[in-house]
LUMFI-728418 format. One line per field, with one value per atom (N, C-alpha, C): residue number from 1; atom name; x, y, z. Coordinates in steps of 0.05 Angstrom, whole numbers, plus 32768, in hexadecimal, padded with zeros to 4 digits. Example, Ala and Ser with C-alpha at 12.3 -4.5 7.8 and 13.67 -1.06 7.14 Angstrom:
<pts>
n 1 1 1 2 2 2
atom N CA C N CA C
c1 8108 80F6 8108 8101 8111 8102
c2 7F8E 7FA6 7FBE 7FD3 7FEB 8001
c3 809C 809C 809C 808E 808F 809D
</pts>
This chain:
<pts>
n 1 1 1 2 2 2 3 3 3 4 4 4 5 5 5 6 6 6 7 7 7 8 8 8 9 9 9 10 10 10 11 11 11 12 12 12 13 13 13 14 14 14 15 15 15 16 16 16 17 17 17 18 18 18 19 19 19 20 20 20 21 21 21 22 22 22 23 23 23 24 24 24 25 25 25 26 26 26 27 27 27 28 28 28 29 29 29 30 30 30 31 31 31 32 32 32 33 33 33 34 34 34 35 35 35 36 36 36 37 37 37 38 38 38 39 39 39 40 40 40 41 41 41 42 42 42 43 43 43 44 44 44 45 45 45 46 46 46 47 47 47 48 48 48 49 49 49 50 50 50 51 51 51 52 52 52 53 53 53 54 54 54 55 55 55 56 56 56 57 57 57 58 58 58 59 59 59 60 60 60 61 61 61 62 62 62 63 63 63 64 64 64 65 65 65 66 66 66 67 67 67 68 68 68 69 69 69 70 70 70 71 71 71 72 72 72 73 73 73 74 74 74 75 75 75 76 76 76 77 77 77 78 78 78 79 79 79 80 80 80 81 81 81 82 82 82 83 83 83 84 84 84 85 85 85 86 86 86 87 87 87 88 88 88 89 89 89 90 90 90 91 91 91 92 92 92 93 93 93 94 94 94 95 95 95 96 96 96 97 97 97 98 98 98 99 99 99 100 100 100 101 101 101 102 102 102 103 103 103 104 104 104 105 105 105 106 106 106 107 107 107 108 108 108 109 109 109 110 110 110 111 111 111 112 112 112 113 113 113 114 114 114 115 115 115 116 116 116 117 117 117 118 118 118 119 119 119 120 120 120 121 121 121 122 122 122
atom N CA C N CA C N CA C N CA C N CA C N CA C N CA C N CA C N CA C N CA C N CA C N CA C N CA C N CA C N CA C N CA C N CA C N CA C N CA C N CA C N CA C N CA C N CA C N CA C N CA C N CA C N CA C N CA C N CA C N CA C N CA C N CA C N CA C N CA C N CA C N CA C N CA C N CA C N CA C N CA C N CA C N CA C N CA C N CA C N CA C N CA C N CA C N CA C N CA C N CA C N CA C N CA C N CA C N CA C N CA C N CA C N CA C N CA C N CA C N CA C N CA C N CA C N CA C N CA C N CA C N CA C N CA C N CA C N CA C N CA C N CA C N CA C N CA C N CA C N CA C N CA C N CA C N CA C N CA C N CA C N CA C N CA C N CA C N CA C N CA C N CA C N CA C N CA C N CA C N CA C N CA C N CA C N CA C N CA C N CA C N CA C N CA C N CA C N CA C N CA C N CA C N CA C N CA C N CA C N CA C N CA C N CA C N CA C N CA C N CA C N CA C N CA C N CA C N CA C N CA C N CA C N CA C N CA C N CA C N CA C N CA C N CA C
c1 834B 8367 8374 8366 8371 8375 8363 8366 837E 8384 839C 83B5 83B5 83CC 83D0 83BA 83BD 83C7 83BD 83C7 83E4 83ED 8409 841C 8412 8423 841F 840F 840A 8423 8427 843D 8432 8440 8439 8450 8449 845D 8458 846E 846C 8477 846B 8475 848D 84A3 84BB 84C3 84B8 84BE 84A4 84A7 848F 8492 8485 8486 847B 8483 847A 845C 844E 8431 8423 8431 8426 842D 8432 8438 8425 8427 8416 83F8 83F1 83D6 83CD 83B3 83A9 83A1 8398 8394 837D 8365 834E 833A 8325 8311 8304 82FE 82F2 8304 831E 8331 8333 8334 8335 831D 8305 82ED 82EB 82F7 82F6 8308 831B 832D 831D 831E 8310 8320 833A 834C 8366 8375 838E 838C 8377 8372 8387 8391 83A3 8392 839F 8390 8381 838A 837E 8384 837B 8382 8390 83A0 83AF 839C 8387 8374 8367 835F 8352 8366 837F 8393 839B 839F 83A6 8391 8377 8361 8361 8366 8366 837D 8392 83A9 83A6 8392 838D 83A0 83AB 83BD 83B2 83BD 83B5 83CB 83C4 83D8 83E6 8400 840E 8403 8401 83FB 8414 8411 8429 843C 8431 8441 8450 8442 844E 8464 845F 8473 848D 848A 84A1 84B0 84A1 84AE 84BD 84B1 84BE 84D8 84D9 84F0 8508 8502 8517 8526 851B 8527 8538 8536 8545 853C 8549 8543 8530 8516 8502 84F8 84F3 84E8 84FD 8516 852B 8529 851C 8518 84FB 84EA 84CD 84BE 84A4 8493 847C 846F 8459 8441 8429 8410 840E 8403 83FE 83E0 83D8 83BC 83B6 83A3 839E 8387 838C 8376 835E 8346 832D 832A 8333 8330 8340 8357 8366 8359 8350 8343 832A 831A 8301 8306 831E 8326 8333 8333 833E 835B 8368 8384 838A 83A3 83AD 83CB 83D5 83F1 8403 841C 8430 844A 845D 8477 848E 84A5 84BD 84D5 84ED 8506 8519 851F 8532 8543 855B 856D 8572 8572 8578 8561 8548 8532 8518 8504 84EA 84D8 84C8 84B6 849A 8486 846A 845F 8452 8448 842D 8421 8406 8405 83F0 83E9 83CB 83C0 83A4 83A2 838D 8389 8387 8380 837E 8398 83AD 83C7 83D4 83E6 83F5 8410 8424 843F 844B 845D 846A 847B 8485 8496 8488 846D 845E 844D 8451 8442 8435 8436 842C 8439 8439 8443 842C 842C 8417 8420 840E 8414 8400 8409 83F8 83FC 83E7 83E9 83E0 83F1 83E9 83EE
c2 8438 8434 844E 845D 8476 848A 848B 849E 8496 847D 8474 847C 847B 8483 84A1 84B0 84CD 84D4 84C7 84CD 84C6 84B0 84A8 84BA 84C9 84DB 84F8 84FD 8519 8525 853E 854D 8566 856E 8587 859A 85B3 85C8 85DD 85E7 85FC 8616 862D 8646 864D 8654 865B 8678 8685 86A2 86B1 86C7 86D7 86F3 86FA 8715 8729 8742 8756 8759 8754 8756 8742 872E 871A 871E 8737 873E 8753 875A 876E 8767 874F 8745 8739 873E 8730 8713 8704 86E7 86E1 86EA 86E2 86F9 86F5 870A 8714 8702 870A 871D 8718 872A 8744 8743 875B 876D 8761 8770 877C 876F 8778 8790 8795 87AC 87C6 87D9 87F2 8806 8805 8817 8809 8816 880B 87EF 87EA 87CF 87C9 87B1 87A8 87A4 87A0 879D 8783 876E 8754 8742 872A 8716 86FF 86F0 86DA 86C3 86BE 86A9 86AF 86C8 86D0 86CF 86D9 86DA 86BE 86AC 8690 8683 8687 867B 8685 869F 86AA 869E 8697 868B 866D 8661 8644 8634 863F 8630 862F 861D 861A 8626 8633 863C 8623 8626 8610 860C 85F3 85EC 85EE 85ED 85ED 85D6 85BE 85A7 85AB 85B5 85BA 85CF 85E3 85F8 85ED 85DC 85CF 85BD 85B0 85A0 85B1 85C8 85DA 85E5 85EA 85F4 85E0 85C7 85B3 85B6 85C4 85C8 85E1 85F3 860C 861D 8634 8646 865C 8655 8667 8679 8692 86A6 86AD 86AF 86B8 86D6 86E5 8702 870A 86F6 86FB 86E7 86E6 86D2 86CB 86B5 86AC 86A4 86AE 86A4 8687 8677 865A 8655 863E 8636 8632 8640 8641 862E 861D 860B 861B 8610 861F 8627 8616 861D 8637 863B 8653 866B 8666 867C 8685 8673 867B 868E 868D 869F 86B9 86BD 86D5 86D4 86BD 86BB 86AE 86AE 86A1 869A 8686 867F 8686 8689 868F 8682 8682 8676 8686 8682 868E 867D 8685 8676 868A 8685 8695 8683 868C 867E 8661 865C 8641 862D 8637 8624 8632 8623 862D 8630 8645 864A 864E 8646 864C 865C 8672 8683 868E 86A0 86AA 86C8 86D2 86EE 86F0 8708 870C 870A 86FE 86FB 8715 872B 8744 8754 8749 8757 8752 8764 8761 8770 8765 8770 8771 8784 8787 876F 8761 874A 872F 8730 8716 8713 86FC 86F4 86D9 86C9 86AD 869C 8682 866E 865A 864F 863D 8624 8612 85F8 85F4 85E6 85DF 85C1 85B2 8595 858F 8582 857B 855E
c3 8876 886E 8866 8855 884B 8862 8875 888B 889C 889F 88AE 88A0 8885 8876 8879 8878 887A 8896 88AB 88C6 88C9 88BD 88C0 88B1 889D 888E 8895 88A9 88B2 88BE 88B9 88C4 88D2 88E7 88F4 88F1 88E9 88E5 88FA 8905 8919 890E 8915 890D 891F 8913 8922 891F 890B 8907 890C 891B 8921 8916 8900 88F6 890A 8909 891C 891C 8906 8905 8917 8921 8932 8950 8957 8973 897D 8996 89A2 899F 89A5 89A3 89BD 89C4 89DC 89D4 89E7 89E2 89CF 89D6 89C5 89C2 89B4 89AE 89C8 89DA 89F4 8A03 8A03 8A10 8A01 89E7 89D7 89DB 89DB 89DF 89FB 8A0F 8A2A 8A30 8A1F 8A23 8A1C 8A2F 8A2B 8A1A 8A1D 8A0E 8A07 89F6 89EC 89E2 89D2 89C7 89B1 89B2 899C 8983 896C 8953 8951 895F 895B 8973 8972 8986 8979 8989 897D 8974 8983 897B 8960 895D 8943 892C 8931 891C 8914 8928 8922 8911 8919 890A 88ED 88E9 88CE 88BE 88CB 88BD 88B9 88C6 88C3 88D4 88EA 88FB 8917 8927 8943 8954 896A 897D 8989 898F 899B 89B8 89BF 89DB 89EB 8A05 8A17 8A10 8A0B 8A04 89EA 89D5 89BB 89BE 89CE 89D2 89DE 89F2 89FE 89EA 89D9 89C4 89B0 89A9 8997 89A3 89BD 89CA 89CA 89C5 89C3 89A9 8996 897B 897A 898D 898D 89A4 89A7 89BD 89B2 89AF 89A5 89BB 89B5 89C8 89DD 89D6 89E8 89EE 89DC 89E1 89DF 89DA 89D7 89E7 89E4 89F0 89DD 89E1 89D0 89E0 89D7 89E3 89DB 89ED 89E8 89EB 89DF 89E2 8A00 8A0A 8A26 8A2E 8A42 8A4B 8A54 8A4F 8A54 8A71 8A84 8AA0 8AA7 8A9B 8AA0 8A92 8A79 8A6A 8A77 8A83 8A91 8AA8 8AB3 8AC9 8ABF 8AA5 8A9A 8A92 8A95 8A90 8A75 8A6E 8A56 8A5B 8A4D 8A52 8A3A 8A40 8A2C 8A34 8A21 8A27 8A1D 8A28 8A1E 8A25 8A1D 8A22 8A2F 8A49 8A58 8A69 8A6F 8A82 8A7A 8A60 8A56 8A57 8A5B 8A5C 8A54 8A4D 8A45 8A5E 8A5E 8A74 8A68 8A77 8A71 8A89 8A83 8A98 8A90 8AA0 8A9C 8A9C 8A90 8A90 8A8D 8A91 8A8A 8A6C 8A62 8A45 8A36 8A43 8A36 8A35 8A40 8A3F 8A24 8A1D 8A04 8A07 89F9 89FB 89DF 89DB 89C1 89BA 89CE 89CA 89CC 89CF 89D0 89B7 89AB 8994 8998 8983 8986 8972 8978 8965 8960 8949 8942 8935 8931 8923 890D 88F9 88E2 88DD 88DF 88DA 88BE 88AF 8893 888E
</pts>
């Protein structure tokens, strides 16, 4: 009974502001370790885990975009399905031309304008 009450009162919070310290990161530790030079300081998977949040999934990202035009000048790494990650890729999203897009890159890539968004379920 108590667990049902807790589940019915659970809320999920999304990060909507991305400080500059959460940009220029590759996707995960495997991608970070694979870079031979010009390594970023961290990976989004490690940073999110340290913060106690989950990366947004593609579906959560699209829901977030219904609340505003997030990533109109930036992009965000998203939780990548394992079949894509096994092939060396990772997915990210942005908002351009009046709509949200999800696209791919190598997981070891990083950009000054790409960070990540997360969720916290309480």
